[in-house]
C-alpha positions, 0 to 999 in steps of 0.5 A: 704257610704258618702264621705268626703269632702277634702277642699284644702287650696290654697294661693293666691300670695299675701300672699305668698309674704307677708310670704316670706316678713317675713322670709326675714324680720326675717332673716335680723334681726337674721343674724347679731346677729348670726354673733355677737355671733360666732365672740364673740365665736372665740373671747373666743376661742381666748382668751382660746388659748393664756391663754394656751400659757401663761401658757406654758411660764410661766412654760419655764420662771420658768425653764429659770431663768425668761427668756422667750423664744426668737422669734428665738433661734439664736437671735440677728439673725432670721432664727433660727432652732425654733422659740417661739412657736417651742421652747415650743413645742420642751420642751414639753410645748405645743402640737407641731402642725401639717400642716393642723391641727387646734392648740392653736397657731392660732387665729380662726378668721383670717387666716390661719384657720389651721396650715400652717407654722411656720411664720403663728401663734400668734405673739411674741413682736419684741423688736429689736433682736429677744431675749426674755424678763426676766420677774421676778421683778418690770420691764421687761428686754430684750437683746439688739442685742449685749447681753447687758440687757436693762430694760423696765419700765413697769410692768409685768401686764402691759407689753404684749408680745404676740399679735393678729398679722398680716403681712400686706404684705399677710394679714396672722397672723405672728409670730412676731409683732413690733411697725411699721406698716408691721407686727404689732398688728391686732385688729380683735375681734370687733376692739379689739386684744387680748394680753397676759401679762407677769403676764399670764393674756389676756386682749383685746385692742382696737386701740386707747388704743394701741396707748395711752399704753405709758408704753412700748413705749412713742409713744405707738403701732400702729395696724391694723384694 
């Protein structure tokens, strides 16, 4: 009975190094593309979250004589029983957030990635008194700290009031944002921030677009990036 010849395949050190180099080269090419795809998916999820919040706010507005939620139910003072998101949840417009669980109130691209505290969620526009906005006519109305109605000469389709936001102090998402530099809009999606507008649509804006946006403030909006 004849024995079969068994041929062993041997790789030289040079050949192994060539294979490793090719693998590393492929990884260096593919990793940025994979990261970009992953970031795009998170941005799409963020947009979806904001659209759901927009639908909830629209229902709230319909039930509240064209007024949005205030930032706090104790406006013009802070620290009320409920903030804007809790008001939506308490009235059944959105699911109530659960500690250490994901929620539509959080952008998936920035910490915290799960619900930790009422402060760490998407930002609601603070026009100066934690109050609501009336979205129902050609222009936007806001309440001043004295309770009087102030007209903002801006159409609902150009007025954004919920945004990707950040507290520069702790670098976490923030429940409110202003035109200042401490609690502000955060351009976190490929240097863009997702914004919810008064007519319900969600659109991303860059730092330059925000700074040049004079529909609400004549000086435009500051942002962090």
